[in-house]
BAKE-781000 format. One record per residue (C-alpha): chain; x, y, z. Coordinates in steps of 0.02 Angstrom, whole numbers. Layout:
BAKE-781000
<unit A&c1 X&c2 Y&c3 Z> .
...
***
This chain:
BAKE-781000
<unit A&c1 -250&c2 -3084&c3 1018> .
<unit A&c1 -323&c2 -3274&c3 957> .
<unit A&c1 -509&c2 -3311&c3 919> .
<unit A&c1 -546&c2 -3389&c3 1076> .
<unit A&c1 -479&c2 -3229&c3 1178> .
<unit A&c1 -592&c2 -3130&c3 1101> .
<unit A&c1 -743&c2 -3270&c3 1136> .
<unit A&c1 -719&c2 -3267&c3 1296> .
<unit A&c1 -675&c2 -3031&c3 1304> .
<unit A&c1 -844&c2 -3034&c3 1235> .
<unit A&c1 -927&c2 -3144&c3 1344> .
<unit A&c1 -838&c2 -3080&c3 1495> .
<unit A&c1 -922&c2 -2892&c3 1455> .
<unit A&c1 -1090&c2 -2962&c3 1477> .
<unit A&c1 -1068&c2 -2980&c3 1667> .
<unit A&c1 -1170&c2 -3159&c3 1672> .
<unit A&c1 -1183&c2 -3239&c3 1823> .
<unit A&c1 -1151&c2 -3382&c3 1720> .
<unit A&c1 -999&c2 -3326&c3 1659> .
<unit A&c1 -906&c2 -3480&c3 1765> .
<unit A&c1 -985&c2 -3599&c3 1625> .
<unit A&c1 -959&c2 -3507&c3 1486> .
<unit A&c1 -763&c2 -3485&c3 1526> .
<unit A&c1 -750&c2 -3669&c3 1575> .
<unit A&c1 -831&c2 -3722&c3 1380> .
<unit A&c1 -677&c2 -3580&c3 1340> .
<unit A&c1 -531&c2 -3648&c3 1437> .
<unit A&c1 -598&c2 -3843&c3 1360> .
<unit A&c1 -598&c2 -3762&c3 1187> .
<unit A&c1 -422&c2 -3674&c3 1232> .
<unit A&c1 -358&c2 -3845&c3 1274> .
<unit A&c1 -368&c2 -3937&c3 1133> .
<unit A&c1 -293&c2 -3797&c3 1037> .
<unit A&c1 -154&c2 -3823&c3 1148> .
<unit A&c1 -117&c2 -4001&c3 1142> .
<unit A&c1 -50&c2 -3977&c3 960> .
<unit A&c1 -158&c2 -4097&c3 899> .
<unit A&c1 -346&c2 -4032&c3 922> .
<unit A&c1 -472&c2 -4163&c3 854> .
<unit A&c1 -597&c2 -4037&c3 736> .
<unit A&c1 -745&c2 -4122&c3 825> .
<unit A&c1 -722&c2 -4088&c3 981> .
<unit A&c1 -686&c2 -3908&c3 959> .
<unit A&c1 -847&c2 -3883&c3 852> .
<unit A&c1 -935&c2 -3968&c3 990> .
<unit A&c1 -875&c2 -3889&c3 1133> .
<unit A&c1 -927&c2 -3712&c3 1013> .
<unit A&c1 -1117&c2 -3774&c3 1012> .
<unit A&c1 -1100&c2 -3774&c3 1191> .
<unit A&c1 -1051&c2 -3620&c3 1190> .
<unit A&c1 -1160&c2 -3570&c3 1082> .
<unit A&c1 -1304&c2 -3672&c3 1151> .
<unit A&c1 -1258&c2 -3605&c3 1332> .
<unit A&c1 -1283&c2 -3414&c3 1258> .
<unit A&c1 -1465&c2 -3438&c3 1193> .
<unit A&c1 -1510&c2 -3524&c3 1354> .
<unit A&c1 -1450&c2 -3383&c3 1446> .
<unit A&c1 -1516&c2 -3250&c3 1331> .
<unit A&c1 -1384&c2 -3170&c3 1315> .
<unit A&c1 -1408&c2 -3044&c3 1191> .
<unit A&c1 -1441&c2 -3073&c3 1004> .
<unit A&c1 -1280&c2 -2956&c3 934> .
<unit A&c1 -1184&c2 -3046&c3 1035> .
<unit A&c1 -1225&c2 -3214&c3 1000> .
<unit A&c1 -1223&c2 -3191&c3 828> .
<unit A&c1 -1046&c2 -3115&c3 856> .
<unit A&c1 -1025&c2 -3289&c3 954> .
<unit A&c1 -1056&c2 -3388&c3 821> .
<unit A&c1 -963&c2 -3315&c3 686> .
<unit A&c1 -813&c2 -3328&c3 807> .
<unit A&c1 -826&c2 -3513&c3 850> .
<unit A&c1 -852&c2 -3550&c3 636> .
<unit A&c1 -707&c2 -3439&c3 618> .
<unit A&c1 -602&c2 -3549&c3 747> .
<unit A&c1 -691&c2 -3736&c3 695> .
<unit A&c1 -623&c2 -3670&c3 511> .
<unit A&c1 -478&c2 -3637&c3 566> .
<unit A&c1 -435&c2 -3809&c3 668> .
<unit A&c1 -514&c2 -3907&c3 503> .
<unit A&c1 -410&c2 -3823&c3 395> .
<unit A&c1 -251&c2 -3880&c3 498> .
<unit A&c1 -318&c2 -4078&c3 530> .
***
């Protein structure tokens, strides 16, 4: 299971009204990765947007920590390939 799928599963488990907003961001991240030439800065910014949305929607603190860890791992992986 890839990191984007894990991020999506963490969000879906929350059953939020704003779930579609989160999924739109993870879809954009996934499109970057599937392009074959993801831009690390774009992946980073999309990840930051996802984290900002989690905070704005008052997601549980543990979920925010988990998402931050996963987004960081994803960005590190993309940055190493660039």
